C-alpha positions as CSV (number, residue, x, y, z in Angstrom):
1,X,-53.9,58.8,54.9
2,X,-55.7,61.5,53.5
3,X,-54.4,64.6,51.5
4,X,-53.6,66.6,54.0
5,X,-51.1,64.8,55.7
6,X,-48.9,65.3,53.0
7,X,-46.3,67.3,53.6
8,X,-44.4,69.7,51.0
9,X,-40.9,71.0,52.1
10,X,-40.7,74.6,50.8
11,X,-38.6,74.2,47.3
12,X,-35.7,76.1,46.6
13,X,-35.8,77.0,43.6
14,X,-32.7,77.8,41.3
15,X,-32.5,81.9,40.2
16,X,-32.7,81.0,36.2
17,X,-36.6,79.0,37.1
18,X,-39.3,81.2,35.8
19,X,-43.1,81.1,37.2
20,X,-44.4,79.3,34.0
21,X,-42.0,76.6,35.4
22,X,-42.8,76.3,39.0
23,X,-46.7,76.4,37.7
24,X,-45.5,73.4,35.7
25,X,-43.5,70.8,38.4
26,X,-46.4,71.7,41.1
27,X,-48.7,70.3,39.0
28,X,-46.9,67.4,38.0
29,X,-46.2,66.8,41.8
30,X,-50.0,67.4,42.4
31,X,-50.5,64.7,39.9
32,X,-48.1,62.1,40.7
33,X,-48.8,62.6,44.5
34,X,-52.9,62.2,43.8
35,X,-52.4,58.8,41.7
36,X,-49.7,57.5,44.1
37,X,-52.1,58.1,47.0
38,X,-54.4,56.3,44.7
39,X,-52.4,53.7,44.5
40,X,-51.7,53.0,48.1
41,X,-48.8,54.3,48.3
42,X,-47.4,56.7,51.9
43,X,-46.3,60.1,50.1
44,X,-43.7,61.4,52.5
45,X,-43.1,64.9,51.0
46,X,-42.7,66.3,48.0
47,X,-39.7,68.3,46.6
48,X,-38.0,71.0,43.9
49,X,-35.3,68.7,42.0
50,X,-33.0,69.9,39.9
51,X,-34.7,68.3,36.3
52,X,-37.9,67.0,37.6
53,X,-39.8,67.5,41.0
54,X,-39.1,65.2,43.6
55,X,-41.3,63.2,45.6
56,X,-40.3,61.1,48.1
57,X,-42.2,57.8,49.5
58,X,-42.3,55.5,51.7
59,X,-41.0,52.2,51.2
60,X,-43.3,49.5,51.0
61,X,-43.5,46.1,48.7
62,X,-45.7,48.0,46.1
63,X,-42.8,49.5,45.6
64,X,-41.8,46.7,43.3
65,X,-44.7,47.1,40.9
66,X,-43.1,50.6,40.1
67,X,-41.5,49.4,36.3
68,X,-38.3,51.0,35.5
69,X,-36.9,51.7,39.1
70,X,-33.1,52.2,39.0
71,X,-30.6,52.3,42.3
72,X,-29.5,54.8,42.5
73,X,-26.8,56.1,45.1
74,X,-25.0,59.3,46.9
75,X,-21.9,59.5,48.8
76,X,-21.4,62.7,51.1
77,X,-19.3,63.6,54.2
78,X,-22.4,61.1,56.3
79,X,-21.7,58.0,54.0
80,X,-23.3,56.3,51.2
81,X,-27.2,56.3,50.7
82,X,-29.3,54.1,48.9
83,X,-32.3,54.8,46.9
84,X,-34.6,53.5,44.4
85,X,-35.9,56.0,41.3
86,X,-38.6,55.6,39.3
87,X,-40.3,58.5,36.6
88,X,-43.8,59.2,37.1
89,X,-45.9,62.1,35.3
90,X,-42.6,63.8,35.1
91,X,-41.6,63.5,39.0
92,X,-39.1,61.0,40.1
93,X,-40.7,59.4,42.9
94,X,-37.7,58.7,45.7
95,X,-37.7,55.3,47.9
96,X,-34.8,54.4,49.9
97,X,-33.2,51.0,49.6
98,X,-32.8,50.0,53.1
99,X,-35.9,50.1,53.8
100,X,-37.2,48.1,51.4
101,X,-34.9,44.9,52.6
102,X,-36.1,45.1,55.8
103,X,-40.1,44.9,54.7
104,X,-39.1,42.1,52.5
105,X,-37.9,39.8,55.1
């Protein structure tokens, strides 16, 4: 996978974000996505997050090597969604839990 395959969703920046904050977030996303790619992770997309920029990766056995990962969940109208989050280079790196459990079997 090369860098051209990285899908970056058009971020919706909150009104209170300044241009300097946007530039800083883009730099964090770029640095983190390149690092993840170099480590062998499949980078799916990048998004603007509430606190930190967010990078979604494909679940794999490599995810177990990300130290400091925290298991999270969200409840919504579509049901419960479980995922893992680790912070790298000022970005939230997320992957879905269900994919990891199936990959490990």
